[in-house]
C-alpha positions in Angstrom: 4.9 -11.7 -41.2 8.4 -10.5 -40.4 10.1 -10.8 -36.8 10.2 -6.7 -36.7 6.7 -6.4 -37.0 5.6 -9.3 -35.2 8.1 -7.6 -32.0 5.8 -4.3 -32.8 2.7 -6.1 -32.9 3.3 -7.7 -29.7 4.5 -4.2 -27.8 1.4 -2.8 -29.2 -1.0 -5.1 -28.0 1.1 -5.2 -24.1 1.0 -1.5 -24.2 -2.7 -1.2 -25.2 -3.5 -3.9 -22.6 -1.4 -2.0 -19.5 -3.1 1.0 -20.7 -6.6 -0.4 -20.5 -8.5 -0.2 -16.8 -9.1 -3.0 -14.5 -12.2 -4.9 -15.5 -14.5 -7.0 -13.1 -14.0 -10.0 -14.5 -10.2 -9.6 -13.9 -10.7 -9.6 -9.9 -10.5 -12.5 -8.0 -12.2 -12.2 -4.6 -11.0 -14.0 -2.0 -13.0 -14.6 1.5 -12.9 -16.6 4.9 -15.1 -19.5 4.4 -15.7 -19.4 8.1 -16.9 -16.0 8.3 -20.6 -15.5 7.2 -20.3 -11.8 6.8 -17.0 -12.3 4.7 -18.9 -14.3 2.0 -22.3 -11.9 2.4 -19.7 -9.0 1.9 -18.0 -10.7 -1.4 -21.7 -11.8 -2.8 -23.4 -8.2 -2.7 -19.8 -6.9 -4.3 -20.0 -8.9 -7.1 -23.7 -7.5 -7.4 -22.6 -3.6 -7.1 -19.8 -4.2 -9.3 -20.8 -6.8 -11.8 -17.8 -9.6 -10.4 -19.1 -13.2 -11.5 -19.9 -15.0 -8.5 -17.6 -17.6 -9.5 -14.7 -15.6 -8.9 -14.9 -15.9 -5.2 -12.6 -18.1 -3.9 -14.1 -19.0 -0.3 -11.4 -20.6 1.9 -11.6 -21.9 5.4 -9.5 -19.3 7.5 -11.0 -20.3 11.0 -14.3 -18.7 12.4 -12.6 -16.2 14.6 -12.1 -12.9 13.6 -8.5 -12.4 13.4 -5.6 -9.9 12.4 -2.8 -12.2 12.3 -2.0 -15.6 10.7 2.0 -17.4 10.8 3.9 -17.7 8.2 3.0 -21.8 7.7 -0.8 -21.1 7.7 -0.2 -18.1 5.3 1.5 -20.7 3.1 -0.9 -23.3 3.4 -4.6 -21.9 3.9 -3.8 -18.8 1.6 -1.1 -18.9 -1.0 -1.3 -22.4 -1.9 -5.3 -22.6 -2.6 -4.6 -19.4 -4.3 -1.8 -20.7 -6.8 -3.7 -24.1 -7.2 -7.0 -21.4 -8.4 -4.8 -20.0 -10.8 -2.8 -22.9 -12.5 -6.5 -25.5 -12.3 -8.3 -22.4 -13.6 -5.9 -21.5 -16.1 -5.9 -17.9 -15.0 -2.3 -16.5 -15.2 -2.9 -13.1 -17.1 -7.1 -12.9 -17.1 -6.9 -12.0 -13.0 -4.8 -9.1 -12.4 -6.2 -8.3 -8.9 -7.2 -9.7 -5.6 -9.9 -8.4 -2.9 -9.3 -9.6 0.3 -12.9 -9.2 2.4 -13.5 -8.4 5.8 -12.5 -12.1 7.9 -9.3 -12.4 5.6 -6.5 -11.9 8.2 -4.3 -8.6 7.9 -0.7 -9.3 8.8 1.2 -12.6 8.4 3.8 -13.7 10.4 7.9 -14.0 10.4 9.2 -16.8 8.7 12.0 -17.7 11.5 15.6 -17.8 11.6 17.2 -19.3 8.8 18.6 -23.4 9.3 22.4 -24.6 9.1 23.3 -21.1 9.7 24.9 -21.2 12.8 28.6 -20.8 11.9 28.0 -18.1 9.2 25.9 -15.8 12.1 28.8 -16.7 14.9 31.6 -15.2 12.4 29.2 -12.2 11.4 28.4 -11.4 15.3 32.8 -11.8 16.0 33.2 -9.4 12.7 30.1 -7.0 14.6 31.7 -6.6 17.4 35.4 -5.4 16.1 33.6 -2.8 14.1 31.8 -1.7 17.4 35.4 -1.4 19.5 36.5 0.6 16.8 33.4 2.9 16.6 34.0 3.0 20.5 37.7 3.9 20.0 37.0 6.9 17.6 34.6 8.1 19.6 36.7 8.3 22.6 39.2 10.3 20.0 36.0 12.6 19.0 36.9 11.4 15.6 32.6 11.1 14.7 33.0 13.1 11.7 36.3 11.4 10.4 36.0 9.2 6.9 37.3 6.2 9.4 34.3 6.9 11.6 31.6 6.6 8.6 33.7 3.3 7.1 33.2 1.8 10.5 29.6 2.7 11.3 28.6 1.6 7.3 30.2 -1.8 8.2 28.5 -2.2 11.3 25.4 -1.5 9.9 25.6 -4.1 6.7 26.8 -6.7 9.4 23.9 -6.0 11.6 21.2 -6.5 8.4 23.2 -9.8 7.6 22.7 -11.0 11.3 19.3 -9.5 11.1 18.0 -11.8 7.6 19.6 -14.7 9.6 17.4 -14.4 12.6 14.0 -13.8 10.9 13.6 -9.7 11.8 11.6 -7.8 9.9 9.8 -10.9 7.6 6.2 -10.3 8.7 4.3 -8.5 6.2 0.8 -7.2 5.3 -1.5 -10.5 3.8 -1.8 -8.6 0.9 1.4 -7.1 0.3 2.7 -11.1 0.3 -0.5 -11.6 -1.7 1.0 -9.6 -4.5 3.8 -12.3 -4.9 1.6 -15.1 -4.4 2.5 -16.3 -8.2 6.4 -16.1 -7.6 8.4 -18.6 -7.2 10.5 -18.6 -4.5 11.9 -15.2 -3.0 14.0 -14.0 -0.2 11.8 -13.3 2.8 13.7 -10.3 4.2 11.9 -6.8 4.3 10.9 -5.9 1.1 10.9 -7.1 -3.0 10.7 -4.3 -5.7 7.2 -3.9 -6.9 7.5 -4.7 -10.8 4.5 -2.8 -11.3 5.5 0.8 -10.2 6.2 3.0 -13.1 5.5 0.0 -15.7 3.6 1.3 -18.9 4.9 -2.3 -20.8 3.0 -4.4 -18.4 6.2 -6.4 -17.3 5.2 -7.2 -14.4 2.7 -9.6 -15.5 3.3 -12.1 -12.5 2.4 -9.6 -10.0 -0.8 -9.2 -8.8 -2.8 -5.9 -7.4 -4.3 -6.7 -4.1 -7.4 -4.5 -2.9 -9.1 -4.7 0.4 -12.9 -4.1 1.4 -12.5 -4.1 5.4 -12.5 -1.9 8.2 -13.9 -1.9 11.6 -17.1 -3.4 11.3 -18.8 -5.3 7.9 -21.2 -2.3 7.6 -18.5 -0.3 7.1 -16.7 -2.5 5.0 -19.8 -3.0 2.8 -19.9 0.7 2.7 -16.5 1.3 1.0 -18.5 0.0 -1.9 -21.6 2.4 -2.1 -19.5 5.6 -1.3 -17.1 5.3 -4.3 -20.0 4.1 -7.1 -22.0 7.1 -5.4 -19.1 9.3 -6.3 -18.6 8.2 -9.4 -22.0 9.6 -11.3 -20.4 12.8 -10.9 -17.0 12.2 -10.3 -15.4 13.4 -7.0 -16.1 16.9 -5.4 -15.2 18.8 -2.8 -12.4 20.4 -1.2 -8.7 18.8 -0.7 -6.8 19.3 2.6 -3.1 18.8 2.4 -1.0 18.7 5.6 2.5 19.3 5.4 5.2 20.7 7.6 7.0 23.3 5.9 10.3 21.3 5.4 13.0 23.1 2.8 16.4 20.3 3.7 17.4 17.8 1.5 16.8 14.6 3.3 13.4 12.2 2.7 11.1 13.8 5.0 11.6 17.5 3.3 10.9 15.3 -0.4 8.1 13.2 1.1 6.5 17.3 2.0 7.6 18.7 -0.7 5.5 15.9 -2.6 2.7 17.2 -0.3 3.2 20.5 -1.3 3.8 20.2 -4.7 -0.2 18.2 -4.3 -1.6 21.1 -3.5 -0.7 23.0 -6.6 -1.0 19.8 -8.7 -4.7 19.7 -7.7 -5.7 23.3 -8.2 -4.3 23.1 -11.4 -5.8 19.5 -12.9 -9.1 19.4 -10.8 -11.6 21.7 -9.9 -11.2 21.1 -5.8 -10.0 24.1 -4.1 -6.8 23.0 -2.5 -6.1 23.8 1.6 -3.1 23.5 3.1 -1.8 23.3 6.8 2.0 23.6 5.9 3.4 24.3 9.4 4.3 21.2 12.0 0.7 22.1 13.3 -2.2 19.8 12.0 -5.4 20.4 10.6 -7.6 21.3 13.9 -10.8 19.3 14.9 -13.5 19.8 12.9 -11.9 22.3 10.5 -12.1 20.1 7.1 -15.9 20.6 5.7 -16.7 18.4 2.5 -13.4 16.4 3.1 -13.1 14.9 -0.9 -9.0 14.3 -0.4 -6.8 14.3 2.4 -2.6 13.7 2.9 -0.3 14.6 5.4 1.6 14.0 8.3 2.7 13.6 11.2 0.6 12.7 14.4 1.8 9.1 15.3 -1.2 6.4 15.9 -3.3 9.9 17.2 -6.1 11.0 15.1 -7.4 14.1 14.5 -10.7 14.4 13.9 -11.0 17.2 11.7 -13.0 15.6 8.7 -16.6 15.9 7.2 -16.0 13.2 4.8 -17.9 13.6 1.5 -19.0 9.9 -0.7 -16.0 8.8 -1.9 -13.4 10.3 0.0 -9.3 9.1 -0.6 -6.5 10.1 1.9 -4.0 8.7 3.8 -1.4 10.0 6.6 1.8 9.6 6.4 2.9 7.4 9.9 4.1 3.9 10.8 1.7 1.3 12.5 -1.7 3.0 11.5 -3.5 0.0 10.0 -2.4 -2.4 13.0 -6.0 -2.5 14.0 -7.7 -2.1 11.6 -10.8 -3.5 12.3 -11.1 -2.0 16.0 -13.8 0.8 16.1 -12.1 2.3 19.5 -8.7 2.5 18.1 -6.8 6.1 17.5 -4.8 4.8 14.7 -5.5 6.8 11.2 -6.6 3.6 9.2 -9.4 2.4 11.0 -10.3 6.1 12.4 -10.7 7.2 9.1 -12.4 4.2 7.8 -14.9 4.8 10.6 -15.6 8.8 10.0 -16.4 7.9 6.5 -13.6 7.8 3.9 -14.3 5.6 0.8 -10.8 4.6 0.6 -7.4 4.8 2.3 -3.9 3.0 3.0 -1.6 2.1 5.9 1.0 -0.1 7.5 0.4 -3.1 9.5 4.1 -2.7 11.3 6.7 0.0 10.6 7.2 0.7 7.1 9.9 3.1 7.1 8.9 6.5 5.2 10.1 5.4 1.3 7.5 2.8 1.2 4.6 5.1 1.0 3.8 6.2 -2.2 4.6 9.7 -2.9 1.6 12.0 -2.9 1.9 13.8 -6.0 2.3 10.5 -7.5 -0.5 9.1 -6.1 -3.3 11.2 -6.1 -1.9 12.1 -9.6 -2.2 8.7 -11.2 -6.1 9.3 -9.9 -6.7 12.9 -11.1 -5.9 11.2 -14.5 -8.2 9.0 -14.7 -6.7 5.7 -13.2 -9.0 3.3 -10.8 -8.0 3.0 -7.1 -5.5 -0.4 -7.1 -3.7 0.8 -10.4 -3.1 4.3 -8.7 -1.9 2.5 -5.7 0.1 -0.2 -7.6 2.0 2.3 -10.1 3.4 4.6 -7.2 4.2 1.9 -4.3 8.0 0.9 -4.3 7.6 -2.2 -2.5 6.0 -5.9 -2.3 6.3 -8.5 0.6 6.1 -5.8 2.9 4.1 -3.4 5.3 1.5 -1.3 3.7 -2.0 -2.7 2.4 -4.9 -0.5 0.6 -8.2 -0.2 1.7 -11.0 0.5 -0.7 -12.7 -1.1 -4.3 -10.4 -1.6 -6.5 -12.2 -0.7 -9.3 -13.1 2.8 -8.0 -12.5 5.8 -10.5 -12.8 9.1 -8.8 -11.9 11.1 -11.7 -13.1 9.8 -14.7 -16.0 12.4 -15.2 -14.3 15.4 -14.0 -12.7 18.3 -16.1 -8.8 18.9 -16.3 -8.2 22.4 -15.6 -5.1 24.0 -16.6 -1.6 22.9 -16.9 0.4 22.1 -14.1 2.8 24.5 -12.7 6.5 23.8 -12.2 6.8 21.5 -9.0 8.7 22.5 -6.1 12.5 21.1 -6.4 
């Protein structure tokens, strides 16, 4: 075989592999060995989805149901045992997805300040102080719109990022997002890392693991995510899509996401049999106003859930706002993730800290992947920008909500 033919053959194999759906045997399930419900939910998932029980990795993570784990304990109790499992059992390329179960911590703490950087830190702070004085002088002269003002504020922002990195600020993450990179060698623990699987049609991000979570405000709610997803798969997800935009028309990032919400509504009408009902003002859907909810996406009510929805089995949705998964297991929380799960949604996503808007999957892109027949976790990883950051996905990774749903007319040109 010539080198050219070999290259073509390899590309065909890789592309076919990338296009194939996630299989049950490609999932490694992570449980908390010290919490009985964690193992029971994992075995239930194996039974319902056909995942071999030998694909359960039970780790001693503590008998107390804890949301957080320190960076040191994460490295020793979670990351290292998973790496050992991969290399001992030769799982690289065989396992594509990790599934964390109720009982596994949700958030990993920061790394702390970098050692041996005192001199560098002092110089950075001195430089930042000089930039602040120059900015203050320009402000006294009312020159906030000058080129010099822009240059100095930009320089100060860059210096502050370097200071924050040394001090260990913004180095915490969701456990699941950090586990996406568990097979990578040392990488910079500051803010985020690019998600190598985003828009990856050639499966070049082979070391990146997809991660989903079966969890929520109680073990029965967590276990029910599987049942609801499988019930919906029998006929395909049916119901009504509710899209809550704000009518923003500018050129900033907020307007960009708002357009993505409006484009999602149009795309839903063209690609599915569902009705799409929009709230396109700064108001939200009113309590009790959304019967037969199959799809929900919208914003913006920070940590204040609005009980507008009557979810059908298999419903999927998320609210674009900060801190909405901090108290994922609290049945009395007003945050959106636990409240959506308590009210019956089958899959959602949200951040465990401030994520910044650009870290969310764009609504039109995420749901578009689902409409094309991809499973939940693949749709998420093909559209989320970052790993080692704040978001997590809650739901059955194998759930394919639209594999049996007829596609309608071609999509109209999206709003630009």
